[in-house]
C-alpha positions, 0 to 999 in steps of 0.5 A: 467505497468512497466516491469522488467529489467536486473537491477531489484532486486529480490524484484522488480521482485516479486512486478511486478509479483504480480502487473501483477496478481492483476492489479486492486488492490493497492499493499502494499509491505512489506519491513522490518518493513514497507509497501511501494507502488510503481509506480502508486499505490504510487500516488493513495494512497497519502493523504487519503486511505479508506479500509475494512479488513476481517481478524481474528485479524483486521477487519472492516473499516479503513482510512489511513491519511497522517499527515501534517507537519510531513514528507511525511512518517508519517501516522495515521491509524484510525479505523471507528466505525463499525455498 
């Protein structure tokens, strides 16, 4: 796991601290209007990522799919039909 360096920004230090505490999770880190992944997490979720949300406003099964031919940062969020 990467360690913070003297050159690490405060955001990078915060991300690395959270990653140490939740090393078994893929962290989506909010930067402005977007969510980013870093290091090994970015490699794991490239292409297609399935997940379940248990929130008040967003709940159920979802898939995040990278849209081909539209650049590497274009993704489509698909809601699965919950049973």
